[in-house]
MARDRENMAR-201252 format. One record per atom (N, C-alpha, C): residue in one letter; z, x, y; residue number from 1; atom name. Coordinates in steps of 0.02 Angstrom, whole numbers, always signed. Atoms other than C-alpha are relative to their C-alpha. Layout:
- rest,pz,px,py,nr,atom
- A,Z,X,Y,NUM,CA
...
***
This chain:
- rest,pz,px,py,nr,atom
- M,-25,-20,-64,1,N
- M,+6294,+4558,+5091,1,CA
- M,-61,+15,+49,1,C
- R,+58,-16,-43,2,N
- R,+6128,+4630,+5159,2,CA
- R,-39,-63,+18,2,C
- L,+35,+59,-9,3,N
- L,+6049,+4460,+5141,3,CA
- L,+32,-40,+59,3,C
- L,-31,+38,-50,4,N
- L,+6178,+4380,+5251,4,CA
- L,-5,+36,+71,4,C
- C,+12,-38,-63,5,N
- C,+6159,+4521,+5383,5,CA
- C,-68,-15,+27,5,C
- M,+68,+15,-21,6,N
- M,+5972,+4487,+5383,6,CA
- M,-5,-70,+31,6,C
- A,+7,+72,-19,7,N
- A,+5995,+4299,+5401,7,CA
- A,+35,-14,+67,7,C
- Q,-39,+7,-60,8,N
- Q,+6122,+4313,+5545,8,CA
- Q,+18,-74,+14,8,C
- M,-20,+67,-20,9,N
- M,+6130,+4139,+5626,9,CA
- M,-16,-52,-51,9,C
- T,+13,+49,+55,10,N
- T,+6058,+4056,+5470,10,CA
- T,+37,+20,-64,10,C
- A,-34,-27,+56,11,N
- A,+6178,+4148,+5356,11,CA
- A,+34,-53,-46,11,C
- V,-34,+53,+36,12,N
- V,+6278,+3994,+5303,12,CA
- V,-51,-38,-43,12,C
- T,+50,+37,+37,13,N
- T,+6123,+3900,+5251,13,CA
- T,-31,+41,-54,13,C
- V,+30,-42,+49,14,N
- V,+6047,+4049,+5164,14,CA
- V,+48,+14,-58,14,C
- L,-51,-12,+52,15,N
- L,+6209,+4080,+5068,15,CA
- L,+6,-62,-46,15,C
- K,-4,+61,+41,16,N
- K,+6217,+3897,+5009,16,CA
- K,-61,-3,-44,16,C
- E,+62,+5,+38,17,N
- E,+6035,+3902,+4954,17,CA
- E,-9,+53,-50,17,C
- F,+5,-56,+48,18,N
- F,+6049,+4072,+4868,18,CA
- F,+27,-22,-68,18,C
- D,-28,+23,+63,19,N
- D,+6158,+3995,+4735,19,CA
- D,-44,-50,-41,19,C
- S,+46,+50,+26,20,N
- S,+6022,+3862,+4705,20,CA
- S,-64,+31,-27,20,C
- L,+62,-34,+23,21,N
- L,+5886,+3991,+4670,21,CA
- L,-3,+3,-78,21,C
- D,+2,-9,+71,22,N
- D,+5825,+4007,+4492,22,CA
- D,+23,+70,-15,22,C
- D,-31,-65,+20,23,N
- D,+5897,+4155,+4394,23,CA
- D,-44,+59,+18,23,C
- E,+46,-55,-14,24,N
- E,+5742,+4263,+4415,24,CA
- E,+0,+20,+72,24,C
- D,-3,-13,-69,25,N
- D,+5739,+4247,+4603,25,CA
- D,+64,+29,+22,25,C
- R,-69,-24,-21,26,N
- R,+5924,+4271,+4625,26,CA
- R,+12,+73,-25,26,C
- E,-9,-68,+27,27,N
- E,+5925,+4425,+4510,27,CA
- E,-45,+51,+36,27,C
- T,+45,-46,-37,28,N
- T,+5772,+4500,+4599,28,CA
- T,+27,+18,+65,28,C
- L,-29,-15,-67,29,N
- L,+5852,+4483,+4769,29,CA
- L,+62,+46,-3,29,C
- S,-64,-36,+9,30,N
- S,+6019,+4547,+4707,30,CA
- S,-12,+71,-16,30,C
- S,+11,-67,+26,31,N
- S,+5951,+4699,+4618,31,CA
- S,-41,+41,+52,31,C
- E,+41,-36,-46,32,N
- E,+5820,+4750,+4745,32,CA
- E,+40,+15,+67,32,C
- M,-37,-13,-62,33,N
- M,+5936,+4731,+4895,33,CA
- M,+62,+42,-11,33,C
- A,-58,-44,+15,34,N
- A,+6072,+4832,+4806,34,CA
- A,-25,+75,+4,34,C
- R,+26,-70,-4,35,N
- R,+5957,+4988,+4816,35,CA
- R,+6,+26,+70,35,C
- S,-11,-25,-68,36,N
- S,+6004,+5099,+4962,36,CA
- S,-53,+49,+21,36,C
- G,+50,-52,-20,37,N
- G,+5867,+5231,+4958,37,CA
- G,+31,+65,+14,37,C
- C,-35,-63,-15,38,N
- C,+5997,+5366,+4973,38,CA
- C,+30,+26,-68,38,C
- V,-28,-32,+60,39,N
- V,+6044,+5487,+4831,39,CA
- V,+77,-1,+4,39,C
- G,-75,+1,+3,40,N
- G,+6228,+5462,+4778,40,CA
- G,+32,-55,+35,40,C
- Q,-29,+56,-37,41,N
- Q,+6249,+5306,+4881,41,CA
- Q,-16,-67,-36,41,C
- S,+14,+67,+28,42,N
- S,+6270,+5131,+4809,42,CA
- S,+56,-46,+29,42,C
- F,-47,+53,-20,43,N
- F,+6356,+4970,+4846,43,CA
- F,+56,-5,-51,43,C
- S,-53,+10,+48,44,N
- S,+6519,+4922,+4763,44,CA
- S,-27,-33,-62,44,C
- A,+25,+21,+61,45,N
- A,+6487,+4895,+4578,45,CA
- A,+10,-77,-10,45,C
- R,-16,+70,+9,46,N
- R,+6568,+4721,+4586,46,CA
- R,-50,-44,+42,46,C
- L,+44,+39,-39,47,N
- L,+6437,+4665,+4714,47,CA
- L,-73,+9,-25,47,C
- M,+70,-14,+25,48,N
- M,+6285,+4729,+4616,48,CA
- M,-10,-31,-70,48,C
- P,+15,+22,+71,49,N
- P,+6200,+4661,+4459,49,CA
- P,+16,+57,-47,49,C
- K,-23,-49,+48,50,N
- K,+6264,+4750,+4307,50,CA
- K,-54,+54,-15,50,C
- D,+49,-53,+17,51,N
- D,+6096,+4835,+4264,51,CA
- D,-17,+44,+61,51,C
- S,+11,-44,-60,52,N
- S,+6074,+4896,+4444,52,CA
- S,+57,+52,+8,52,C
- A,-55,-45,-7,53,N
- A,+6247,+4971,+4446,53,CA
- A,+3,+54,-51,53,C
- S,-4,-49,+55,54,N
- S,+6225,+5062,+4280,54,CA
- S,-59,+51,+6,54,C
- S,+55,-49,-8,55,N
- S,+6056,+5144,+4326,55,CA
- S,-27,-4,+70,55,C
- L,+23,-2,-67,56,N
- L,+6021,+5191,+4503,56,CA
- L,-72,+29,+1,56,C
- E,+71,-21,-3,57,N
- E,+5834,+5199,+4530,57,CA
- E,-31,-19,+66,57,C
- G,+33,+17,-66,58,N
- G,+5713,+5189,+4674,58,CA
- G,-77,-5,-15,58,C
- P,-22,-2,-69,59,N
- P,+5620,+5178,+4779,59,CA
- P,+33,-67,+24,59,C
- A,-29,+57,-31,60,N
- A,+5714,+5057,+4889,60,CA
- A,-53,-28,+48,60,C
- F,+49,+31,-43,61,N
- F,+5611,+4933,+4988,61,CA
- F,+33,-24,+66,61,C
- L,-17,+26,-66,62,N
- L,+5631,+4897,+5175,62,CA
- L,-53,-52,+17,62,C
- V,+46,+53,-17,63,N
- V,+5556,+4730,+5208,63,CA
- V,+0,-9,+76,63,C
- Y,+4,-2,-74,64,N
- Y,+5503,+4753,+5388,64,CA
- Y,-14,-70,+23,64,C
- Y,+4,+70,-24,65,N
- Y,+5525,+4586,+5481,65,CA
- Y,+32,-48,-50,65,C
- G,-36,+44,+45,66,N
- G,+5626,+4520,+5334,66,CA
- G,+54,-42,+38,66,C
- P,-49,+41,-37,67,N
- P,+5767,+4468,+5453,67,CA
- P,-31,-55,+42,67,C
- A,+34,+50,-41,68,N
- A,+5644,+4378,+5568,68,CA
- A,-26,-58,-46,68,C
- F,+24,+49,+46,69,N
- F,+5574,+4289,+5416,69,CA
- F,+56,-49,-19,69,C
- L,-56,+40,+17,70,N
- L,+5746,+4226,+5364,70,CA
- L,+30,-39,+59,70,C
- Q,-31,+34,-56,71,N
- Q,+5806,+4185,+5538,71,CA
- Q,-44,-56,+28,71,C
- N,+46,+50,-26,72,N
- N,+5649,+4082,+5582,72,CA
- N,-10,-56,-47,72,C
- L,+6,+55,+49,73,N
- L,+5688,+3938,+5464,73,CA
- L,-39,-60,+26,73,C
- G,+34,+60,-28,74,N
- G,+5627,+3801,+5582,74,CA
- G,+14,-59,-44,74,C
- N,-10,+59,+43,75,N
- N,+5600,+3649,+5469,75,CA
- N,-4,+21,-74,75,C
- D,+4,-22,+69,76,N
- D,+5583,+3755,+5313,76,CA
- D,+69,+1,-36,76,C
- S,-62,-5,+36,77,N
- S,+5710,+3756,+5177,77,CA
- S,+14,+77,-14,77,C
- A,-19,-70,+8,78,N
- A,+5803,+3921,+5157,78,CA
- A,-18,+23,-73,78,C
- I,+13,-19,+68,79,N
- I,+5776,+3916,+4967,79,CA
- I,-72,+20,-9,79,C
- K,+71,-17,+3,80,N
- K,+5585,+3923,+4989,80,CA
- K,-12,+69,+31,80,C
- R,+8,-65,-32,81,N
- R,+5597,+4069,+5107,81,CA
- R,+30,+56,-42,81,C
- L,-31,-51,+46,82,N
- L,+5716,+4161,+4989,82,CA
- L,-44,+11,-61,82,C
- S,+42,-8,+57,83,N
- S,+5596,+4131,+4847,83,CA
- S,-62,+42,+19,83,C
- V,+57,-43,-25,84,N
- V,+5451,+4202,+4949,84,CA
- V,+21,+72,+5,84,C
- L,-26,-68,-8,85,N
- L,+5557,+4353,+4988,85,CA
- L,+8,+33,-70,85,C
- A,-8,-26,+67,86,N
- A,+5599,+4373,+4802,86,CA
- A,-70,+19,-29,86,C
- E,+69,-14,+26,87,N
- E,+5411,+4367,+4761,87,CA
- E,-27,+63,+33,87,C
- I,+21,-62,-35,88,N
- I,+5378,+4501,+4889,88,CA
- I,+34,+63,-32,88,C
- Y,-32,-55,+35,89,N
- Y,+5508,+4613,+4807,89,CA
- Y,-29,+10,-69,89,C
- R,+29,-8,+67,90,N
- R,+5437,+4578,+4633,90,CA
- R,-68,+35,+3,90,C
- S,+67,-32,-7,91,N
- S,+5261,+4622,+4692,91,CA
- S,+6,+71,+22,91,C
- S,-12,-67,-20,92,N
- S,+5326,+4776,+4778,92,CA
- S,+20,+44,-60,92,C
- R,-23,-38,+60,93,N
- R,+5409,+4833,+4616,93,CA
- R,-58,+12,-48,93,C
- E,+61,-13,+43,94,N
- E,+5242,+4811,+4525,94,CA
- E,-39,+57,+28,94,C
- L,+38,-57,-31,95,N
- L,+5159,+4930,+4649,95,CA
- L,+38,+65,-3,95,C
- W,-43,-58,+1,96,N
- W,+5305,+5051,+4646,96,CA
- W,+53,-6,-55,96,C
- P,-49,+8,+54,97,N
- P,+5388,+5050,+4474,97,CA
- P,+65,+40,+12,97,C
- S,-63,-36,-13,98,N
- S,+5571,+5099,+4479,98,CA
- S,+5,+62,-44,98,C
- S,-7,-65,+33,99,N
- S,+5616,+5276,+4429,99,CA
- S,+61,+35,+26,99,C
- V,-57,-37,-23,100,N
- V,+5772,+5383,+4436,100,CA
- V,-21,+55,+48,100,C
- S,+24,-56,-41,101,N
- S,+5669,+5522,+4516,101,CA
- S,-13,-25,+73,101,C
- K,+14,+29,-67,102,N
- K,+5637,+5403,+4666,102,CA
- K,+57,-32,+32,102,C
- V,-58,+33,-24,103,N
- V,+5814,+5348,+4696,103,CA
- V,+14,+16,+76,103,C
- G,-11,-19,-67,104,N
- G,+5815,+5437,+4863,104,CA
- G,-59,-12,+46,104,C
- S,+59,+14,-41,105,N
- S,+5652,+5368,+4930,105,CA
- S,-2,-74,+18,105,C
- N,+9,+69,-28,106,N
- N,+5604,+5214,+5030,106,CA
- N,-75,-17,+10,106,C
- V,+66,+26,-14,107,N
- V,+5448,+5109,+5048,107,CA
- V,+8,-58,+47,107,C
- T,-2,+54,-48,108,N
- T,+5414,+4997,+5195,108,CA
- T,-50,-54,-19,108,C
- I,+42,+58,+15,109,N
- I,+5346,+4824,+5157,109,CA
- I,-5,-42,+65,109,C
- R,+11,+35,-65,110,N
- R,+5271,+4747,+5314,110,CA
- R,-18,-70,-13,110,C
- I,+16,+72,+8,111,N
- I,+5272,+4557,+5323,111,CA
- I,-16,-33,+68,111,C
- D,+19,+24,-68,112,N
- D,+5211,+4542,+5503,112,CA
- D,-39,-65,-3,112,C
- M,+48,+54,+4,113,N
- M,+5076,+4419,+5448,113,CA
- M,+36,-67,-13,113,C
- I,-32,+65,+17,114,N
- I,+5203,+4288,+5384,114,CA
- I,+66,-9,+35,114,C
- K,-68,+3,-28,115,N
- K,+5360,+4322,+5485,115,CA
- K,+13,-65,+40,115,C
- A,-8,+58,-42,116,N
- A,+5331,+4175,+5604,116,CA
- A,-34,-61,-27,116,C
- L,+32,+56,+29,117,N
- L,+5235,+4062,+5488,117,CA
- L,+47,-45,-36,117,C
- S,-39,+46,+39,118,N
- S,+5309,+3908,+5414,118,CA
- S,-27,-1,-71,118,C
- I,+25,+6,+68,119,N
- I,+5297,+3874,+5227,119,CA
- I,-63,-45,-1,119,C
- S,+60,+44,-8,120,N
- S,+5176,+3735,+5278,120,CA
- S,-61,+36,+22,120,C
- D,+60,-44,-23,121,N
- D,+5064,+3861,+5367,121,CA
- D,-26,+40,-58,121,C
- M,+23,-41,+58,122,N
- M,+5063,+3971,+5211,122,CA
- M,-35,-43,-52,122,C
- Q,+32,+46,+49,123,N
- Q,+5023,+3823,+5100,123,CA
- Q,-69,-21,+26,123,C
- E,+65,+20,-26,124,N
- E,+4881,+3770,+5215,124,CA
- E,-52,+54,-12,124,C
- A,+47,-56,+12,125,N
- A,+4802,+3942,+5201,125,CA
- A,-21,+2,-72,125,C
- A,+16,+1,+72,126,N
- A,+4813,+3933,+5011,126,CA
- A,-45,-59,-20,126,C
- A,+38,+63,+13,127,N
- A,+4740,+3755,+5011,127,CA
- A,-73,+13,+22,127,C
- K,+67,-13,-21,128,N
- K,+4590,+3825,+5105,128,CA
- K,-33,+53,-44,128,C
- G,+31,-46,+46,129,N
- G,+4560,+3947,+4964,129,CA
- G,+17,+73,+12,129,C
- D,-22,-68,-12,130,N
- D,+4640,+4104,+5039,130,CA
- D,+60,+16,-45,130,C
- V,-57,-25,+40,131,N
- V,+4768,+4208,+4944,131,CA
- V,+44,+43,+44,131,C
- W,-47,-45,-32,132,N
- W,+4921,+4295,+5002,132,CA
- W,+10,+57,-47,132,C
- M,-9,-58,+42,133,N
- M,+4937,+4471,+4936,133,CA
- M,+38,+56,+34,133,C
- L,-33,-57,-23,134,N
- L,+5036,+4628,+4952,134,CA
- L,-46,+60,-10,134,C
- V,+51,-54,+5,135,N
- V,+4915,+4776,+4987,135,CA
- V,+34,+66,+15,135,C
- K,-23,-68,-6,136,N
- K,+4966,+4953,+4961,136,CA
- K,-44,+42,+44,136,C
- H,+43,-37,-45,137,N
- H,+4903,+5057,+5108,137,CA
- H,+11,+77,-12,137,C
- N,-16,-70,+16,138,N
- N,+4983,+5224,+5059,138,CA
- N,+61,+6,-47,138,C
- E,-54,-6,+46,139,N
- E,+5124,+5292,+4954,139,CA
- E,+68,-24,+26,139,C
- T,-62,+22,-29,140,N
- T,+5259,+5230,+5073,140,CA
- T,-6,-64,+38,140,C
- E,+10,+60,-42,141,N
- E,+5188,+5070,+5148,141,CA
- E,-48,-50,-32,141,C
- A,+44,+55,+20,142,N
- A,+5115,+4900,+5101,142,CA
- A,+9,-54,+50,142,C
- F,-1,+56,-45,143,N
- F,+5073,+4747,+5201,143,CA
- F,-14,-66,-37,143,C
- V,+18,+67,+22,144,N
- V,+5074,+4562,+5159,144,CA
- V,-62,-21,+44,144,C
- E,+61,+20,-35,145,N
- E,+4897,+4502,+5202,145,CA
- E,-29,-64,-29,145,C
- R,+38,+59,+22,146,N
- R,+4798,+4344,+5194,146,CA
- R,-72,+20,-10,146,C
- G,+68,-17,+11,147,N
- G,+4628,+4361,+5117,147,CA
- G,-41,-53,-38,147,C
- S,+44,+45,+36,148,N
- S,+4479,+4268,+5053,148,CA
- S,-12,+27,-70,148,C
- R,+17,-22,+67,149,N
- R,+4422,+4277,+4875,149,CA
- R,-50,+56,+1,149,C
- R,+48,-53,-10,150,N
- R,+4279,+4383,+4936,150,CA
- R,+35,+66,+11,150,C
- K,-36,-64,-17,151,N
- K,+4399,+4510,+5009,151,CA
- K,+37,+22,-61,151,C
- L,-35,-18,+64,152,N
- L,+4498,+4506,+4844,152,CA
- L,-46,+34,-46,152,C
- N,+48,-37,+45,153,N
- N,+4342,+4548,+4744,153,CA
- N,-20,+67,+23,153,C
- K,+19,-67,-26,154,N
- K,+4297,+4689,+4860,154,CA
- K,+58,+49,-12,154,C
- M,-57,-46,+12,155,N
- M,+4474,+4760,+4840,155,CA
- M,+1,+20,-72,155,C
- V,+0,-16,+73,156,N
- V,+4459,+4750,+4650,156,CA
- V,-57,+50,-11,156,C
- A,+57,-46,+9,157,N
- A,+4288,+4836,+4656,157,CA
- A,+14,+70,+29,157,C
- S,-12,-69,-30,158,N
- S,+4352,+4976,+4768,158,CA
- S,+68,+28,-28,158,C
- Q,-61,-22,+32,159,N
- Q,+4511,+4992,+4659,159,CA
- Q,+58,+8,+47,159,C
- Q,-55,+3,-45,160,N
- Q,+4627,+4954,+4803,160,CA
- Q,+60,-26,-38,160,C
- K,-60,+23,+33,161,N
- K,+4806,+4934,+4743,161,CA
- K,+27,-59,+38,161,C
- F,-27,+63,-32,162,N
- F,+4874,+4758,+4776,162,CA
- F,+29,-43,-51,162,C
- Q,-28,+53,+41,163,N
- Q,+4970,+4613,+4704,163,CA
- Q,-13,-66,+35,163,C
- V,+7,+64,-28,164,N
- V,+4925,+4433,+4730,164,CA
- V,+68,-32,-4,164,C
- L,-67,+32,+1,165,N
- L,+5087,+4344,+4781,165,CA
- L,-6,-68,-35,165,C
- D,-6,+65,+36,166,N
- D,+5130,+4202,+4663,166,CA
- D,+49,-43,+37,166,C
- L,-43,+40,-43,167,N
- L,+5194,+4076,+4786,167,CA
- L,+9,-70,-27,167,C
- G,-14,+63,+33,168,N
- G,+5229,+3939,+4661,168,CA
- G,+63,-27,+27,168,C
- C,-65,+22,-26,169,N
- C,+5396,+3930,+4751,169,CA
- C,-14,-55,+51,169,C
- F,+18,+53,-49,170,N
- F,+5304,+3817,+4876,170,CA
- F,+15,-68,-31,170,C
- Y,-6,+63,+39,171,N
- Y,+5316,+3682,+4739,171,CA
- Y,+61,-3,-42,171,C
- A,-56,-4,+47,172,N
- A,+5457,+3742,+4628,172,CA
- A,+63,-28,+30,172,C
- Y,-63,+22,-30,173,N
- Y,+5591,+3698,+4754,173,CA
- Y,-12,-64,+44,173,C
- D,+10,+63,-37,174,N
- D,+5520,+3534,+4819,174,CA
- D,+60,-47,-8,174,C
- D,-59,+46,+3,175,N
- D,+5652,+3403,+4860,175,CA
- D,-11,-53,-46,175,C
***
């Protein structure tokens, strides 16, 4: 339901492509988007994955500019954008492991850097040797950033918390 609200004018396309996602991507989107970030609040159990309904945990993630990312399909396939979104949720969960004690908390994941980029633009950056990563800036916020390998090495050396986004979805869902 939240996914369709985010997609708005592209909702029909997004819904069709959602069913074509691989199990991991579909499960990730379903379980992460079922988290409300409010204690005692949840979606209808029949709309949630079974494991999410049985154990309410947090934090919930607000993917800032997520709607713009889904609405700006252009020539991109919805399935690739959905897969990128799933990878952002997976990387977020690595930085903020789920916990019952955090069920009432939220983390903002900023995707400003990619909201208007096409999948082709993102692929081009990767082909030039850059990586896309989710960088934790504080306890309640992370940003998707593009960085060189040099920047990546500096972040490792300084013990900056981050996850390199595995954007194999660029190729996994090729026509």
